[in-house]
N, C-alpha and C positions, 0 to 999 in steps of 0.2 A: 504493500500500500504506500509506504513512504517513497519508494523509488518512482512510483507512478506520479507522485506529486511534484517531481522535479520541475517539470515544465509549467506548473500552474502558478508559481510564485512570481509576483511582480512587486517586490518589497518597495515601500514608499519612497526610498531614496535612490534606488537603482533598478536597472533591468537585469535579471539573471542572465548569465552567459551560457547556461546549459549545465548538464550534470557533470561534465568534465571539470567545470569551475568548482563545483562542490567537492570533487575529489581532490583538487589542488588545495582547496581551503582546508579540508580534513587533514591532509598531510602536514600542511604548514602549522595548523593549530596544534597538532600533536608535538611538533618541534618546539613551539612556544611553550606548551604546557610542561615539557621536560625541563626547560630553563626557568620558567616562572609559573609554577603550579598555583592554583587558586583555592581558597578555603572560604566556606561560609561560617562566619563566627556568630555565635549567640552567647551573650553575657547574661546569664539568668538572674543574677542578683545585683545588677548595676544600680547605684544610688542616684545617678543623674546629677549629683552635686559637684563632682570632680571629674576631670578627664581620665580616660583609661589609656595608659601607655602600653604599646605592644612592641616587644623587642624580638627581632629575629636573630637567632644564635646559631653559629656553626657548631659550637660545642658548649660544654658547661663552663668554659672559661669566661668570666665576666668581660674580658677584653676582646673576645672573639665575636663581636657584634657585626651583623651584616646590614641591618636596617632597623630604624625605629619609626613607628607610627603613633598617632594619638587620635582618639575619637572622644566625642562628648555628645550628650543629648540623644544618643541612639544606642541600643543594646544589640543591634544587628549590623553586620557589615560584611563585605567581600574583601578578602585580603590577598593581594598578589605577593607571593613569597618567592624564594630562590630555590633552585634544586639543591643548594648547599645548606639550606635551612633545616636543621635537625631538631631544634627546640624553639618554642614560642613562650616568652615570658610576658604575662599580663599583670599589671598592678594599677590600683586606683591611686592617682597622684593627688593626694589630699591637699597638699600645699602648692601644687602647680610648679614644682621646681625640677621635674624630670629626674629626681633622685629617689630611688626606692628606699623608703623608711621602714623600720621594723613594725610600725603600727599601721602600715598601709596594706589593705587586703590584696592578695596576689595569688597567682597560680602559674606553675611551670608545666608545659605540655610537651611530650615527646611526639614530634611530628611524624617520625618514622612509623610509630604505632598507628597513627591516624591513616597514613598512606596505605599501609598493609591491609588494614581493615577495609578501606575503600576499594582497593583492588579486588578483594575477595567478594565484595558486595556488588561490583559492577558486572553486568552480563558481558560475556566474552565478545558478542557481536554488536555491542552498543556503540553507536557513533554520536549519540546525543548525550555526552557525558555531563553530569552535574558535578558541582564542586563538593568535595568532602565536607561534612559538617563537623565543627568543633564546638562543643558546649563548654563554656567557661563558668566556673563557680569560684568567685574570689573569696578568700578566707584569710584572716589574720593568723600569723604564726603557723603557716602552712607547712608544706613538705620541707624536709631538711635540705634538699637540693637547692632551695631558693635562698638559703642563708648567705652564700657568697655574693649575691647581688645586692644585698643591703648596703646602702651608702654609695653605690655606683651612680655617677652622673651620666645620664644617657642623652642629654640635650646636645652633646658634642658628637653624637653618633647618628644624628638625623640626616643620613645620606645613604645613597645606594651607588653601586658601581654602574657607570654608564659609558663604558669604553667604546660601545658601538654607536653611540648617539653623537650627532653634531652639536657642539656647544659653542655657539658664536661664530660658526664658519661663514665667511663672506662669500656670497654667490649672487646670481641675478635671477630675475623672473623667467628668463629664457632657458634656464638650466633644466636638464632632464628630470631633476628632482621634482619639479612642479608640473610635469607633463601629464596628459591624460593617461598615458601608458603607466606612469608611476602611480597614479591614483588607482588604476585597476589592479596593479600589483599589490598595493597596500590593502585592497579589498580582499583579493583572493589568494595572495601569496605573501602574507605578512612577514614570515621569517626571511624570505628573499628580499623584501623591501628593507628590512633592517640590515641584512648583510650587505646590501648595495649602498649603504650609508645615506639613505634618503630620509632617515628619521632624525629628529632633533630640532633645535631652535637655530635657524639660519638668520644671518644679517644681510641686508641688501647693500650695506656700506660698512666700512670699518667703524668700530665704536667711536663715538664723539661725545665726550662728557658735557659738551655745551648744547646737545640736542636731546629732546625727550624721546625715549623709545616708545613705540607703539607695537605691541605684540598681537598678531592676528592668529586665530585658532580656527581652522576650517572644520567642515562637517563630514558626514559619511561619504565615502567615495570621492573625497575632495583632496585638494592640496592647497598650499599657501597661494598658488597662482589664482585661485578663485577670487581673491581680493584685488586683482589687478585694477578693476575700475575705480576702486577707492584709492589705492596706492598711487595711481597716476595723478590724482587730484591733491595729494598731500603736500603741504608746504615743507619741502625738504630742507629749508634753511632753519626750520624750527624743530622738525621731527625726524627720527630715524626709524626705519621699518624693520621689525623682527617677525619671523614666521615660524610657528610651531607646526612642523610637518610630521605626520605619524601614520602608521598603518591602521586604517579606520575600522577594520573588522575585529580588532582586539577588544578586550573587556574595558569598560569605562574606568573601573578602579585602577587597572594597570596603566592606562593612558594618563589618568589624572596624577597618579604617583610619579610617573616618568616626567611629566611637565613640572611638577613640584620640585623634583630633584635637579632637573636641568636649570630651572630658574634660580634655585638656591645657589648653584655653582656660578651662574652668570652674574647674579647680583653681588656675590662676594668678590668675584674676580674683578669687576669693574666699579664696585662701590656705587651701584645704581641707587639714586634717591628719588626718582620720579618715573612713572610708567603708566601708560593707558593700555587696557585690555579690550580687544574687539573679537567677538566670537560669532560664528554663523552656525545655525542648525545644531547638530549634535555637539559641536564645539562649545556651545553654551553650557551644556551639562558638564563637560570636562573642565571648563574654566570655573564654573561655580563650585565644582568639587575641589579644585585647586585653592580657591579662595577660602573654602571651609577648612581645608587642611592647614594653610599657612596662618589662618586666624587663631587656631588653637595654640600655636607656639608664638603668636604675636609677631609674625614676620610679613605682614601685609601693609605696613605703614607707608611704604614707598609707592603703593599703587594708587593712582589718582582717580581712576574711573574704570568701570566695567560696562561695556556695551554688548548686549546680546541681540542678535538679529535672527528672527524666525526660529527661536530655540524651542524644542519640545519639552517644556518644563514639567508637563504631566505625562510624558512618555508617548509612545507610538503604539497604537493598538495592534497594528499588523506585525510588529516585532514579536508580540506574544504568540501570534499565529505561527511565525517562523520557528519559535522555540518548540512549539507543539508538533509541527508537521514537516518541517524541512528535513531533507535527508541528512544534512549536517548542520548543527546549530552554530551560527556565527556568534562568538562570545559577546559582541557588542549588543546583540538582540536582547540578551538577558538584562543588561542594564537599561535598555530602552523600554522594556516592558513596563506598563503603567504601575504594576504592583511590585516592582523590584525594589530592593533596598536602596539602590541608587536614587530612584525617583522619590520614594516615600520619605527619605531623610534629607533630601537636597536642601530644604529650607529650614532645617532644624536649628542652624546656627543663626543667632541674632544679627541682623544686618546693622542695627542701630549702633552697635558697639564694635563690630568686628569687620565689616565689609566696606569697601569704597562705594561711592555713589553709583547706582545702577541705572543705566539708560536702557529700557526695554523697548525694542523696536519689533513690530509685528507686521506681517503682510496678510492681505485678505482677498486676493484675486483668485477665483476658482473658475476654471475653464472646462467646458464640455461635460458637465455632470449635472443631472437633475436630481433634486431631493437629496443631495449629498450634504454631509456635515460641512459647515462653513470652515474654510481653510485657505491656505495659500497655494493649494494644489498638491501639497505634500504633507504639511503639518497643520493639524486642526487649530482653529482659533482658540478653542477651549484649552488646548495644551500650551499654545503660545502665551495665553493670558491666564495662566494658573493664578488663582487669587493670592496665594502666599507670595508668588513672584511679584505681582503688582503691588502688594503691600510693602515689599522690601525695596521696590524701585523708586528712585527719585523722580524719574520722568518716564511716561509711557506714551509712545507715538506710533500710529499705524500708517501704512502706505498701501495704495491700490496697486500692488505688485504680486507676482507669484514668487515661489521660493528662490528662484535664481535671479530674475530681473531686478529684484529689490537691491541687489548689490551694485547695480548700475544706475540707480536712481539719483540724479544730481541733487534733488531736494533732500534725500536721505543723507547724502554726503555733507551738505551744509549744516543740517541738524547735528550730525555727528561732530563736525569740527567745532561748532558753537558750544556743544556740551563739553568738549575737552577744555576749551578756553575758559568756560565758566568755572570748572573745577580748579584750573590753574590759578585763576584770579582769587578764588576762595582761599586756596592754600597760601598764596602770597599775602593775602590780607591778614592771615593769622600768624605770620612769621614775626618774631620780635626784631626790632631794628635798634 
């Protein structure tokens, strides 16, 4: 039954290329899964008063840390791990210092045990693999194996290895990195996309400390080149363009984490003190997730604004169909599904104290459909205009455009540039002289 469905899917953001594309995707996702396995985490007794710190460990040596994450206000999440991660340490950071104290509830989990149980539970012929579940129960004075981690400061470990990602590489919009072929590779062959050095944050000019960076984040089956109509109108005497390019079939938590770590490296390398974020479609979910992550560790102060364009803040219904019926499940579909953890927790972090001003731009042109849900032809209006997104937005503005033409609308460009300047003036007005 599943194989017969291969030709029936026309997922909202792309046209399927045939069953052979699913085969390529399946092989590539298996490769990614080996290097970055994912886990569904449920923290059953979270107090919601303090953030939970999640430490990936290669061994039980407190110095053998691979990565550190943090979450707050949600007891469920998807975690992108490493193939070298053998232990996960969870602790409730009661005083927010990223140092594990003896009075802070914690739990240490052997990931190898979880993986082995999951492999036994998975059907041998399953191609729609789900993430292994990890149930966390935090307790004070827990297992003796947790004792060596008491007093360890993990805030300096908040990074992951990104040797295959571009970090500030200077290129041009005419580069193959931003071609349609590259976009297709990122959709169906994500491992090949990464190996080809197409992933990372690219600069269109050498870093200039006197110009404000603008980071653009594309959507599904896209590249940074999708923003060419906007980039061509930018005042390059004032701004410098950065592009986050990524394989769009991978999971949203993984893509969000990668963006977070790349930006951490770039901002430290160049001492960036001002930046604007602009995201289209699914890129809006990745960027909002990035803002949620950096706000937990108070590393968002340099971000002056966040603009989302046609973002599916309530998810995409057809992604849920893809998870249920496609021959191979694209990891991104899970995050795009309306009831996913990514969607349900996206606006749990308070914008009033943690996020930069948000300019929510939506499109409402629907072509060739009778009695269809209002949309821009791809993303429904109800998803673009999720109430919690509107409540956290400083400005909400709509354009009579479809999902693609909105990026070429000169009126939208003018509104966007005006929004940047408004935020820059506001910041300048608050600076002491």
